[in-house]
C-alpha positions as CSV (number, residue, x, y, z in Angstrom):
1,M,90.3,104.3,113.0
2,K,88.9,107.2,111.5
3,K,89.8,110.3,112.7
4,S,86.8,112.0,114.1
5,I,88.2,115.5,114.9
6,L,89.0,118.0,112.1
7,S,90.5,120.5,114.5
8,L,90.5,124.3,113.7
9,S,93.2,125.1,116.3
10,V,93.7,128.7,116.3
11,V,93.6,131.4,114.1
12,A,93.9,134.9,114.1
13,T,93.3,138.2,115.7
14,I,92.9,141.7,114.7
15,G,92.5,145.1,116.2
16,I,90.3,145.0,119.4
17,S,88.1,148.0,120.3
18,S,88.4,149.9,123.2
19,V,84.9,148.4,124.5
20,F,86.4,144.8,124.4
21,T,89.1,145.8,127.0
22,S,86.1,146.7,129.3
23,S,84.6,143.8,129.2
24,I,87.4,141.2,129.3
25,P,90.6,140.9,131.4
26,T,93.4,142.2,129.3
27,V,96.9,140.9,128.8
28,S,100.4,142.4,128.0
29,A,100.9,143.2,124.3
30,A,104.2,140.9,124.3
31,S,102.5,137.9,125.9
32,K,99.7,138.2,123.3
33,I,102.1,137.9,120.3
34,D,103.8,135.1,122.2
35,E,100.5,133.2,122.4
36,L,99.8,133.7,118.8
37,T,103.4,132.8,117.9
38,K,103.0,129.6,120.0
39,K,99.6,128.5,118.5
40,K,101.1,129.1,115.1
41,T,103.9,126.7,116.0
42,D,101.4,124.4,117.3
43,I,99.7,124.7,114.0
44,E,102.9,123.7,112.1
45,N,103.4,120.7,114.5
46,Q,99.8,119.4,113.7
47,Q,100.4,119.9,110.1
48,S,103.8,117.8,110.4
49,S,101.6,115.4,112.1
50,V,99.0,114.9,109.7
51,D,101.5,114.8,107.0
52,S,102.9,111.7,108.4
53,Q,99.6,110.1,109.0
54,I,98.7,110.7,105.4
55,N,101.9,109.3,104.3
56,S,101.1,106.2,106.6
57,K,97.7,105.9,105.3
58,D,99.2,105.8,101.8
59,T,101.5,103.2,102.7
60,E,98.5,101.0,104.1
61,I,96.4,101.6,101.2
62,S,99.3,100.5,98.8
63,N,99.7,97.6,101.1
64,L,96.0,96.5,100.7
65,Q,96.0,97.1,97.3
66,T,99.1,94.5,96.9
67,E,97.5,92.1,99.0
68,Q,94.5,92.3,96.9
69,D,96.5,91.7,93.7
70,K,98.0,88.6,95.1
71,V,94.4,87.3,96.4
72,K,93.0,88.2,92.8
73,Q,95.6,86.1,91.4
74,E,95.1,83.2,93.8
75,L,91.5,83.5,93.0
76,E,92.3,83.2,89.2
77,R,94.2,80.3,89.9
78,L,91.5,78.6,92.0
79,D,89.1,79.3,89.2
80,R,91.3,77.3,86.8
81,S,91.6,74.8,89.2
82,I,87.8,74.3,89.5
83,G,87.2,74.5,86.0
84,D,90.0,71.7,85.6
85,A,88.1,69.5,88.3
86,E,84.7,70.1,86.6
87,A,86.2,69.0,83.3
88,K,87.8,66.0,84.7
89,I,84.5,65.1,86.7
90,D,82.5,65.4,83.4
91,E,84.8,63.3,81.8
92,R,85.2,60.5,84.6
93,T,81.3,60.7,84.8
94,K,81.3,59.9,81.1
95,Q,83.8,57.2,81.6
96,I,81.7,55.8,84.6
97,E,78.6,55.8,81.9
98,T,80.4,54.1,79.5
99,T,81.8,51.5,81.9
100,Q,78.3,50.8,83.1
101,N,77.5,50.2,79.7
102,E,80.4,47.7,79.4
103,I,79.3,46.1,82.6
104,N,75.7,45.8,81.2
105,Q,77.3,43.9,77.8
106,L,79.4,41.9,80.2
107,K,76.9,40.9,82.3
108,S,75.0,39.7,79.0
109,E,78.0,37.8,77.9
110,I,78.5,36.5,81.5
111,A,75.0,35.4,81.4
112,V,75.6,33.3,78.0
113,I,79.1,31.9,79.6
114,I,77.1,31.0,82.9
115,D,74.5,29.1,80.6
116,R,77.1,27.4,78.7
117,I,78.8,26.3,82.3
118,N,75.3,25.1,83.6
119,K,74.7,23.2,80.4
120,R,78.4,21.6,80.8
121,N,77.3,21.0,84.2
122,E,74.8,19.0,83.3
123,L,76.4,17.1,80.5
124,L,79.4,16.2,82.9
125,K,76.6,15.2,85.3
126,E,75.3,12.8,82.6
127,R,78.7,11.5,82.1
128,A,79.4,11.0,85.5
129,R,76.3,9.1,86.1
130,S,77.0,7.1,83.2
131,Y,80.6,6.2,84.4
132,Q,79.1,4.9,87.5
133,E,76.3,2.6,85.8
134,T,78.7,1.4,83.3
135,G,82.2,1.5,85.3
136,G,83.7,4.2,83.5
137,V,87.0,3.4,82.0
138,I,86.2,-0.3,82.1
139,S,83.3,0.3,79.6
140,Y,85.7,1.6,77.1
141,I,87.8,-1.4,77.7
142,D,84.8,-3.6,77.1
143,V,84.3,-1.7,74.0
144,L,87.8,-2.4,72.9
145,M,87.8,-5.9,73.7
146,G,84.4,-6.6,71.9
147,A,86.0,-5.9,68.6
148,Q,85.5,-8.8,66.1
149,S,88.4,-7.9,64.0
150,F,91.4,-5.9,63.8
151,G,90.0,-3.4,61.6
152,N,87.0,-3.2,64.0
153,F,89.3,-2.6,66.7
154,V,91.1,0.3,65.1
155,D,87.7,1.7,64.7
156,R,86.8,1.1,68.2
157,V,89.9,2.7,69.4
158,D,89.3,5.8,67.0
159,A,86.1,6.3,68.6
160,V,87.0,5.8,72.2
161,A,90.0,8.5,71.7
162,T,87.2,10.8,70.1
163,I,85.0,10.5,72.8
164,V,87.7,10.9,75.7
165,E,89.2,13.9,73.5
166,A,85.3,15.4,73.6
167,D,85.2,14.9,77.4
168,Q,88.6,16.7,77.6
169,R,87.6,19.5,75.4
170,I,84.5,19.9,77.2
171,L,86.5,20.0,80.6
172,R,88.9,22.6,79.0
173,E,86.1,24.7,77.7
174,H,84.3,24.5,81.0
175,N,87.5,25.6,82.9
176,A,88.0,28.4,80.3
177,D,84.9,29.4,80.7
178,K,84.9,29.7,84.3
179,E,88.2,31.4,84.2
180,L,87.0,34.0,81.7
181,L,84.0,34.6,83.8
182,E,86.2,35.6,86.8
183,Q,88.6,37.6,84.7
184,K,85.6,39.5,83.4
185,Q,83.8,40.1,86.6
186,A,87.3,41.0,88.3
187,K,87.9,43.6,85.5
188,V,84.4,45.0,85.8
189,E,84.6,45.1,89.6
190,T,88.2,46.9,89.4
191,D,87.3,49.3,86.5
192,L,84.2,50.6,88.4
193,A,85.9,50.7,91.7
194,N,88.8,52.7,90.3
195,L,86.7,55.4,88.4
196,E,84.4,55.7,91.5
197,K,87.5,56.4,93.6
198,M,88.7,59.2,90.9
199,L,85.0,60.5,90.9
200,S,85.0,60.5,94.6
201,D,88.6,62.3,94.7
202,L,87.6,64.7,92.1
203,E,84.4,65.5,94.2
204,R,86.4,66.1,97.4
205,L,88.9,68.1,95.2
206,R,86.2,70.5,93.9
207,A,84.7,70.9,97.4
208,N,87.9,71.6,98.9
209,L,88.7,74.1,96.1
210,G,85.3,75.7,96.6
211,V,86.1,76.1,100.2
212,Q,89.5,77.9,99.4
213,K,87.7,80.1,97.1
214,S,85.1,81.0,99.5
215,Q,88.0,82.1,102.0
216,K,89.5,84.0,99.3
217,D,86.3,85.7,98.3
218,Q,86.1,86.6,102.2
219,L,89.4,87.9,102.3
220,M,89.1,89.9,99.2
221,A,85.7,91.6,100.7
222,S,87.7,92.3,103.9
223,L,90.5,93.9,102.0
224,V,88.2,96.0,100.2
225,T,86.8,97.2,103.1
226,Q,89.7,98.1,104.9
227,E,90.9,100.1,101.8
228,N,87.7,102.1,101.7
229,H,88.1,102.6,105.4
230,A,91.8,103.7,104.8
231,N,90.8,106.1,102.1
232,E,87.9,107.6,104.1
233,E,90.4,108.4,106.8
234,K,93.1,109.8,104.3
235,I,90.2,112.2,102.8
236,S,89.4,113.0,106.5
237,L,93.2,113.9,107.3
238,E,93.5,115.7,103.8
239,E,90.4,118.0,105.0
240,E,92.1,118.5,108.3
241,Q,95.4,119.5,106.4
242,A,93.6,122.0,104.2
243,I,92.0,123.6,107.2
244,L,95.4,123.6,109.2
245,A,96.9,125.3,106.1
246,S,94.0,128.1,106.2
247,Q,94.7,128.7,109.7
248,K,98.3,128.9,109.5
249,V,97.6,131.9,106.9
250,A,95.0,133.3,109.2
251,M,97.3,133.3,112.2
252,E,100.2,134.8,110.2
253,K,97.9,137.6,109.5
254,A,97.0,137.9,113.0
255,I,100.6,138.0,114.4
256,Q,100.9,140.9,111.9
257,L,97.6,142.7,112.8
258,E,98.3,142.3,116.5
259,K,101.7,144.1,115.8
260,Q,100.2,146.9,114.0
261,R,97.5,147.4,116.6
262,Q,100.3,147.6,119.2
263,E,102.2,150.2,117.1
264,E,98.8,152.2,116.6
265,L,98.2,152.0,120.2
266,A,101.7,153.3,121.0
267,R,101.1,156.0,118.7
268,Q,98.0,157.0,120.1
269,A,99.5,156.9,123.3
270,E,102.2,159.4,122.2
271,L,99.5,161.5,120.8
272,A,97.4,161.5,124.1
273,R,100.7,162.7,126.1
274,Q,101.5,165.5,123.4
275,A,97.7,166.6,123.7
276,E,97.6,166.4,127.6
277,A,100.0,169.3,127.8
278,A,97.8,171.4,125.7
279,R,94.8,170.1,127.8
280,Q,96.6,171.4,131.1
281,A,96.7,175.0,129.7
282,E,93.1,175.1,128.6
283,L,91.6,172.8,131.3
284,A,88.3,174.8,131.4
285,K,87.9,174.9,127.6
286,Q,89.2,171.2,127.1
287,K,86.0,170.3,129.8
288,A,83.6,172.2,127.5
289,S,84.7,170.7,124.5
290,Q,84.7,167.2,125.8
291,S,81.2,167.7,126.7
292,Q,80.3,168.8,123.1
293,N,82.2,166.0,121.7
294,K,80.1,163.3,124.2
295,T,76.8,165.0,122.6
296,T,78.3,164.6,119.0
297,S,79.2,161.0,119.7
298,S,75.7,160.3,121.1
299,Q,74.2,161.6,118.0
300,S,76.6,159.6,115.6
301,N,75.7,156.7,117.4
302,S,72.3,157.3,117.2
303,S,72.7,157.9,113.5
304,S,74.6,154.8,112.9
305,S,71.7,152.8,114.5
306,N,69.0,154.2,112.4
307,T,71.1,153.7,109.3
308,G,71.7,150.0,110.3
309,K,67.9,149.7,110.6
310,V,66.8,151.2,107.4
311,A,69.6,148.7,105.7
312,A,67.6,145.7,107.1
313,A,70.9,144.5,109.0
314,P,70.9,144.4,112.8
315,P,72.2,147.6,114.4
316,V,75.9,146.9,115.7
317,S,75.9,146.7,119.5
318,G,78.3,147.8,122.0
319,G,80.2,145.3,123.8
320,V,82.4,142.4,122.3
321,F,79.8,140.9,120.0
322,T,76.8,142.0,118.1
323,K,73.7,140.2,116.7
324,P,74.8,138.3,113.6
325,A,71.2,138.7,112.1
326,A,68.0,140.4,112.3
327,G,64.8,137.8,113.3
328,Y,63.9,135.5,116.0
329,I,65.4,132.4,117.7
330,S,63.5,129.7,116.2
331,S,65.5,126.9,117.8
332,G,68.0,127.0,120.7
333,F,71.1,125.4,122.0
334,G,71.1,121.9,123.3
335,Q,69.5,118.5,123.1
336,R,66.8,118.4,120.1
337,D,65.2,115.4,118.5
338,G,67.5,113.1,120.1
339,E,70.7,115.2,118.8
340,F,73.1,118.0,120.0
341,H,72.1,121.2,118.5
342,A,75.5,123.2,118.9
343,G,74.0,126.6,118.0
344,V,70.8,128.6,117.7
345,D,68.7,129.1,114.8
346,I,67.7,132.6,113.8
347,A,64.9,132.8,111.4
348,A,63.3,135.9,109.4
349,G,61.9,136.0,105.8
350,G,63.2,138.1,102.7
351,A,66.4,139.3,102.0
352,V,68.5,139.2,105.4
353,P,71.7,140.2,105.7
354,I,74.3,138.0,107.8
355,V,76.9,140.1,109.6
356,A,80.2,139.1,111.6
357,A,79.2,139.0,115.2
358,A,82.9,140.4,116.3
359,D,86.2,141.5,114.5
360,G,88.3,138.4,113.2
361,V,89.8,136.5,110.4
362,V,87.9,134.2,108.1
363,I,89.1,130.8,108.5
364,R,87.1,129.1,106.0
365,S,84.1,130.3,103.6
366,E,83.1,127.4,101.8
367,F,79.9,125.2,100.6
368,S,79.3,122.1,102.9
369,S,77.1,119.0,102.5
370,S,75.3,119.9,105.9
371,Y,76.2,123.7,106.6
372,G,75.6,124.7,103.1
373,N,77.0,127.9,102.4
374,V,79.0,128.5,105.6
375,V,81.7,130.9,107.0
376,Y,84.0,130.3,110.1
377,I,85.6,133.4,111.5
378,S,88.1,133.0,114.4
379,H,88.3,136.1,117.0
380,S,91.0,136.4,119.5
381,I,90.2,138.8,122.1
382,N,92.6,139.7,124.9
383,G,94.1,136.2,124.2
384,Q,91.2,134.0,124.4
385,I,90.2,132.3,121.0
386,Y,86.7,132.3,120.0
387,T,85.5,130.8,116.7
388,T,82.1,131.8,115.3
389,V,80.0,129.7,112.4
390,Y,77.5,131.0,110.4
391,A,75.5,128.2,108.3
392,H,73.0,127.8,105.6
393,M,73.4,131.1,103.7
394,S,72.0,131.7,100.5
395,S,75.4,133.2,99.3
396,R,78.6,134.6,100.7
397,T,80.4,137.7,100.1
398,I,83.5,137.1,102.0
399,G,86.6,134.6,101.2
400,N,89.1,132.7,103.3
401,G,91.4,134.6,105.0
402,E,89.9,137.8,104.9
403,I,89.9,140.2,107.9
404,V,86.4,141.1,109.0
405,S,85.1,143.9,111.3
406,K,82.0,143.6,113.7
407,G,78.9,144.1,111.8
408,Q,80.7,143.5,108.4
409,Q,78.1,141.7,105.9
410,L,79.2,138.0,105.0
411,G,76.1,136.8,103.0
412,Y,72.5,136.5,103.0
413,M,70.2,134.1,105.3
414,G,69.0,131.2,103.2
415,N,68.0,127.7,103.1
416,T,71.1,125.6,101.7
417,G,72.7,122.3,102.8
418,H,70.6,120.2,105.7
419,S,68.4,122.9,106.3
420,F,64.1,123.0,106.6
421,G,63.5,126.6,106.0
422,Q,65.2,129.8,105.7
423,H,67.3,130.7,108.8
424,L,70.9,131.1,110.3
425,H,72.5,128.3,112.1
426,F,74.9,130.3,114.4
427,E,77.4,128.6,116.5
428,L,79.8,130.2,119.3
429,H,82.7,127.9,120.2
430,K,85.2,128.9,123.2
431,G,88.2,127.9,121.4
432,P,88.9,126.4,118.3
433,W,85.9,124.6,116.2
434,N,86.1,120.8,116.0
435,Y,84.3,117.7,114.3
436,E,82.6,116.9,117.6
437,K,81.9,120.7,118.7
438,S,83.2,120.0,122.0
439,N,83.7,123.8,122.6
440,A,80.5,124.9,121.4
441,I,79.0,127.1,124.2
442,N,75.2,128.8,124.5
443,P,75.5,132.0,122.5
444,V,72.5,133.5,124.3
445,G,73.5,136.2,127.2
446,I,76.8,136.3,125.3
447,V,76.1,137.3,121.9
448,P,73.0,139.8,121.7
449,M,70.1,138.2,120.4
């Protein structure tokens, strides 16, 4: 069965800004690293399972190819046998034609023999009538007794002997012709029956071989289909293995970055503790300073926002996520034209920058036949994995495994892949991305739009 899911099981995490913790419940640092380590182990287990499945598919494909070789040999044998049968059928057909010609010749000979027999029958009937009228043998005695001298008697004896011999010869020839007639008729009938039986047997053999060849052709077609199916499943598994490998690299970076983030938080906490003593001494002055700092920070944010607008990129908003591209929503999340639309489409004209919706690690940056230029980014926000997808870009400026910050440019809006008009197809998944997109959620209301 074709594998339907290319799991993008977990990915990575990076430093989380303080605004994240204000909107999403926090978890302990140790728990977070343990969770990431567990997910890395899960990825390794998945890789091992996929390796095993790929090896199984290799074995299945090899077995199918072996079976195909056997069927090919059997088909070659059947082709040879059918060819031999066809040759023998042609030979027997010619022999039957020859025998038919012989039969026609024999029929002519038989007709001559029958004519001779009929004439002899008439002659014998005449002799029989003569015997009845003259007394048969008695007439020969009368002939002998009527001799007037011994010489005349000898002459008459010779004449009678000649007549008797002629009658016996006629009878012998008559019997021989009847026997010859029976022999030739029997031979013709036997030869023709034998040839017709051989031809019938060969026709049955040819039909049987044809059935066997048809069955073998069907078996070969089935084996080819199975091999193609197994190859498709193997390709699917290899794609999944490549994604898992990318995720493992991203996860390792995520663990490293989380450790660095925790070290930085600890360092900042120590600095804050040291600064607290000084702030206690000059509390009034610090309050004034803090007020001034707030004003400065507000001006800085305003300046940053203006700069973003000037750069034609969407301004980086507060909170966990920011808008990934300037423009309007041209198609929403949910059912569309009888299919599930797993994200929202943001459309705009011109050279429109695409930015990361949140801090994260790039799982995959590639060109897909459906997504076109696409980037997958994983975000680990206080233990919860989110995955964002940015599709149909005209170009990409980010590579696999790179760490990105919220608002960092990934490329430009485009119309690549299975797309109709320039737009960004943006997906948000609560958890890893998968082929069925079962983790997809509506980004509207979560990501500023």
